Each structure stands twice: as structure tokens, then as C-alpha cells.
N, C-alpha and C positions, 0 to 999 in steps of 0.2 A: 251272762248268767245262763244257767242250764237248769231244766227241770229235774225233779226226782220224785220218788214216791215216799209217802209216810212209812214209818217203820213198825217195829214190833215191841212187845213189852219185855221179852226174855230172849236170851241167846241160847243157841243149841249147846247141848252137853258135849257134842263132838266137834265144836269149833274152838279155835284158840287164836291168840294174837300175841305178838311179842310184848313182854312186860314193859309197860310204860307208866309214867306218873298219871294220877287221876286227871281226867280232862273235864273242863267246864265249858258249857255252851257260851257263846257270845251274848246270850240273853240271861246269863245266870243271875246277875244282880236284880234284873226285873222280877225273877221268880222269887228270890229272897224277899224283895219288897212286898210281893203279893202274898207272902206267908206260905209258900210251898213246902211240902215235905219232899225229900229227895230219895232216889234209889240209885244204886250202882248199876249201870247198864253198859256192858261192853267197855268198861273202863271210864265211862262218863258218869258224872253226877247229873241226873235228869229229874225233872219234877215228876213225881208219881201222883200227887194230888195237891190241891190247894184248899178246898173246903171239905167236900166229901165225894167219894166215888159216885154215889147215886145222883147227887145234885149235878155233877158235871156231865154224867151220862145223859140225864134227862134234858139238860140245857142244849146238848148237841141234837137230840131228837126233836125238840120243840122250838128252838131259837138258834143258838150258835155257840160254838166253843172255839177257843184259839189254842193251838198246840205249838210247842217248840219241838222240832224234829231235826235239829241241826247236827245231830249225831250220824245222820245217814251218810253213805259213801257214794261219791261220784267219780266215775272213771271215764275219761274221754278217750275214744278210739278215732283216730284221724289218719287219713292217707288214701291214696288212689285205690287200694285194695280193701277199704274199710267194710263195705258191704259184703264182699265175698268172705272176708275174715270172720265176720260175725255169723254168717250162715254156716261156717265150719265150727266155730267155737261154741255156738249156742244151739239150743234145740229147735228154735223157730227160724222162719225165713225173714231176716231183718232187712235185707236188701230191697224188699219190695214196699216198705213203709214210706209214706210221703213226708215232706218237710214239716217239722214240728208235730208229727204224729207220734204216738207212743205205742209200744207193744209189750205185753207181759211175756216173759220168756224164762228159760231155766238154763243154768250152767250145770251140765251133767258130767259125771265121771265116766270112765270107760265101762264100768259095770252097770251104767244106766241110773245110778243114784243121783240125788240132787245135792250139788255143792251149795247152791243158792238159787232162790227165786228172785227175779230182777224185773225192772222195767227199763226199756231201751227207747230213747228218743233220737230221732234223726234231726240234728240241729244244723246241718248244712249238707251240701251235696255229698261230700266225702268225710262227714263227721257225725259221729254218734255219741250219745251220753248213755253209759251203762250205769244204772243206779242199783247198788247193792244194799243189803241189810247191814246195819251197823256192826253186828257181831260177826259178820262174814267179810268185812272190808279186805282183810289181807288175803283170805282164801280166794276171794273173787279176783283180786288184782293179780295174785300169783298165777291163777289158772289161765287168765286171759293173756298175761305176759308170756307164759310158757308156750301157748298155742299160736303166738303171733310170728314165730321165728321165720316161716317161709312166705310171709305176706309183707307187702310194702305199706306198713301202718306203724303208727306210734301208739302206745298204751300208757296213759298218764293219769295218775291218781291226783285229782284236784279236790278231794274231800275237805281239805282245811280251808278252802277259799270262800265257801258258800254257807250262809245261814238259811235255814228253811223254816218258814212259818206257815202253818196250815189253819185255815178258817173253814170250819165244817158246820153244816146245819142248814135248815131252810131259809135263814136270813142272811146267809153268807154273801150272796151277790149284793144285796143292799148295803152291807157293811163295806165291802170293797169300793162300791161306787160312792160312798160317802167319805172315804178316807182322804183327808187333806194331803195334797202333795203326791198322791199316787196317780200316775198317768198311764193309760193302757192304750196300746196300739190296736184298737178295734173295740168291738162291743163284747162285754162279758156274756150277754144274753145269747150271743151267737156261738160262743165257744163250746165245741162238742166235747163229749167224754173222751178221755185219752188224747186230748190235743192240748196245745199251749199257745199263748200269746206273749209278745214282748211288751215292755213297758219301762217306765222310769220312776225313780223315787230320789228326791234330791238331785244330785248330779250323777247318780249311778243308775245302772240298768237293773231292772227286775224282770224275771220271767214268771209268768203266771200260768199254772197248769191246772187241769181238771181231772185228776185221777182219783184221789180219795181212798180211804181205808176204813170208813166208818159205816157205810151203808147209806149215808146222807149225801146230798149234793154239797159241794164245797170246792175250795181252791187252795193251791199250794203256791206260796210266793218265795222265790229263790233270789236272794238279795246278797250283795257283797257284805262281808262281815262288819266293816265299819259303819254301815247304815242300818244294821239289823235292829239295834235297840230303839232307834228313832222310829223305824217302821212299826215295830211291835206296839210302841206307845200310841202311835197314830191310829192303828187299827183298834186298839182298846178304847180310845176316846170315841171313835166313830161307832163302835159297837154298843156303847152304853144305851143308846136309844133303841137297840134291837135285841136286847137280852143276852149280849155276848158275855161269856164268862171264861177265864183261863181254865184249861182242862189238862189233866196229867195223863201219864201213860196207863194208869190203872183203868180209867174210864175208856181210854182208847182200846184197851183189850176187850172189855165186855162189848163195846160197840162192834168191833170186828168179828167177835164170836157170833153175835146175833145176825150179822150179815153173812156168816158162813165162809169168811175169808181165812185161808190157812196161814199159820204162823210157823216160820222156820224154827226148828228145834222142838216143836210140838207136833204139827201135822207133817212136816217135811224134814227130811235128813238125808244123809249120804247112803243110807240103806233102803231107802224108799223109792220105788219106781213111780214116775208121774201117774201111770195108769191106776195105781192103787189109791192115789190121792184125788182121783177125779180129774187129773190134769192131762190125760192122754191127748186131748185136742191141742195142747200147747206144743207137743212134739210133732214137727212137720216131717213125716216119713215120705211125703209126696215131693219134697224139694229134691232137685236133681244133683245135689252135692252130698258128699260124705260129711258127717259131723261127729264130734266126740260123743260117744254113747249110742250111736246109731244101731250097731249090731245087737247090743243088749236090749235096746228099745224094741227092735223088730222081734226078738225072741220073747220079750215081755216077762212078767212075773209068773211064778208057778201057779197052777190051777187052785192051790189051796192057800195062796197068799192072802192075807187080810186086806180089807178094803175100807175106805173112809166112809162113814155114815154119820147122819145126824141122829141124836136121841133127845126125846122129850119125856118128862115124867111129871107126876102130880106132887103136891105138897111143896115143901120148902127146902128139903134136904138135897142139895146138889152134889152130883159127882164131880170130882176134880181130876186134874191131870194125874195119871198113873193108877187111878182106881181100876180094878179089874172088873170084867164083864163075864157073866155066866149065862149059859143057855136056859137054865132053869133055877128055881129057888134052892134046890138041893144038890146042884151039880158040884162036883169036886174039882173039875178042871176048867180053868178059865179059857174063854173062847174070844177074848178081846180085851182092849184097854182104852180107857179114855185119854185123849190127848189134850183137850181143853174143855172146861166146864164151869158153869156158874149158874146162879139163880138169875134169870134174865130180868134186868131192871125194867125193860119195856114190856115184856110179856107177862111177867109175874109168876112164871114157873120155871123149874130147872131145865136147862138145855145143855147139850154137850156134843162135841165132835169125838168120834171114836173109831178105832180100827177093830173090825170084827171079822170072824171067819165068814167066807162067802155064803155059807148056808144060812147065816143070820142076817144078811144084808138086804133081804127083800123088805120093801116098805110095809109097815104095819106089824112086823115081827116083834114079839115081846122078848125082851132080855132082862137080866137082872144085874144091877150094879152093886158091887160090894162097897157100901158107904160106912166105913168104920165098924165093920163086923155085921152090919145089917144088909140084907138083900132087898134092894129097892127096885121095883118093876119100872121098866122104861120101854118105850116104843120107838122103833126105827122110823125116821121120818126124812123127807127130802130136805136138802139145803137150798137157799138160806132159811133161817128161822124167821127173819124179818125182812120185809121189803117196803121201802118208803113209797108213799103215794105220790104220783107224778102229776 
């Protein structure tokens, strides 16, 4: 089994995949039995909510939620040149990470735009797992395959072989430790952020990672598809005493927004430089090898390119994706746009991530969001909006 990263609520408008029949998670029946409502996501029918978005969001912040993220994409890169290949194919230096360490990285195009944001795990000396967003599975695989031609590596899409279950929230470790039949090769309490441990469930292997996408502590369990439903049920049984509830992609979206985590298709796309999105540190210009997008990254965006900021406002009227931002209440020309926004369930006031002109990006700057014809004042703030207490 290999680790991966939780995914996103929506796909990018500029991504596409071959037309295929609707896909169902190996946990689909469990969601039906739990009364889930479903949404189409990247060709999959995935649970968007079970009870209410707010209840599921608050459960993750105060106790625990269990998510099905089996739609994520896993691509294995293996061979003598695996590390060198990934240093060339990706923005970061992946050859330097340790065994079972994870690293967040980017697949860039030649123009420096973002094809996908990914997490890479070193799963063996000459083997890595590249975890791509569900909506970008085919784009990521095609980009890596095309870039592998001059390296002694294989690039294999193994996305259909693994189910992913995420348990997130302050009670998540206690739930895993109480799950009957789940054996871990080590102590969960010692597992660091962006690391993984091996384990077993029934007769199959499970890999347990600690990456997360909610702003809370939590774990991701990667299990063979035939064992997935039984492991889900065992986690649910163990979680009853700890406040665990099944949670859908809607609550996952508000959780990641509060945590200031970018979402492909909203904050990231092929026309956006990492530096604009606050991800300039992910691009390793210091590594001594060439990589796709290096020249464009060295040049960087233009001086007037919009940059990503956080916005907060009073009241209950929240700006949403694609709402325009103006420098004053009576300005006629927009100077920015919201990429993700919601009334924060945890904080109780509207929050948003937005791209604005550099002149408006300074902390404390007041801007105005056009919310259905009304100009609502908002203040530029730092990200994230929410940090858990440790």
C-alpha cells in the first residue's frame, strides 16, 4: 500500500479526462446505507454530505470525521533514475527526501503554470509515489510519462488498486488505536507530520500517513480495495465512543478553506505561477538540475500580476468563488476576484481566498466585494484563518 493525500471538492475548469462511465467508490454502499447525498466529482459519485455540512464540519474540529477519498490518483515512479527523474519533472528536490517521508510539490508546465499540486512519498530506495488530485489524474500521468523518456524509470498509474479512508480531528489517534484488527508497525503518537507507517488489516497491508487537508490532526489509511468496506466499518464502530461522524466533501471544503489550503481549479491552475499563490518556496531554484518550468519560474510573474490573499468581513454575507473585488465602494474597475469563500463555521464570520492587485495585498487593506450587487467591505488578512491548538 502507498500513501496519498486527501483531495478537493471541485475540479478545475481547464482540466479534462477521457469520457468514461460514472465511477463508484468501493465504499459506495456504506455511504448509501448512511444516508449520504452524492455529487459528481471528476466522474465519480462521491458523498457530499450525510447529515448537514455544519454538523460534519464541527465534528471534525471538536471530535472526528471519517472521509472517503478513494477517488484520488496514485502514480508510482520506480527505477534507478527515479530520484533524478522527479527532480527534473517536478518543481521540488524529491531525491533528497527520506524513506516514507512526504513532500508537497508541483507539476509545472514550460510557462511556469501549475498542472497539478501533488504530494510525493519515497516508498523505497528507488521508488516514489506521486499523489495527484482526482480531477488531474490523466494530466499528471501524461505529463510524467512524457518527461520520463530519457530516464531509466517506469511510470505506472495504480489509482484503481487503492481505497483511501481519512480520519480527521482531535480524537483521530484514539479511534485508530481502538480499531479492532488494525495493526500498526510502530506508535501512532510518534508519527510525524508528512510521514507514514506500515500496518496490516485482516490479511492485507495498510499504509497510514499523517498529511491531512482539514487543519486538524488526522490520519489517512490506504487499503486494498477488497478490504476497504470492512476497515471503514471497523473505524466507524471504534469511533462511536469518540464522536466520529461520516463527513462529506462539502465539509472538507470549508475545513480546508479555514486552514488556508489551496484547491486546484480555484487557487491553482495552469495560468498561475506558484509565486502568485504563495507557493514560491515549493519551487527549488537552488537545486543543481534543470526542471520543467525552471526558466519561467526564474523570470517570475509580471510586477502587476495578482497575488493570493485572505479576506475577512463582518456580518453573514459571504463572498463566493468568482465574486469580483473592488478597491473602493464606488470603483468601476475590478482589481481582484474571490477564488474560494464561505461563512466560516468555526469562526462565525465570512472568509475568502482571493487574487488581488499587488497594491491591495498589504495586510489590513480594505477592499470591497461585490456580493450580488452590494459592495461589502472586507479586510486583507494573513493565511490561514484557523490554526488548531496543539
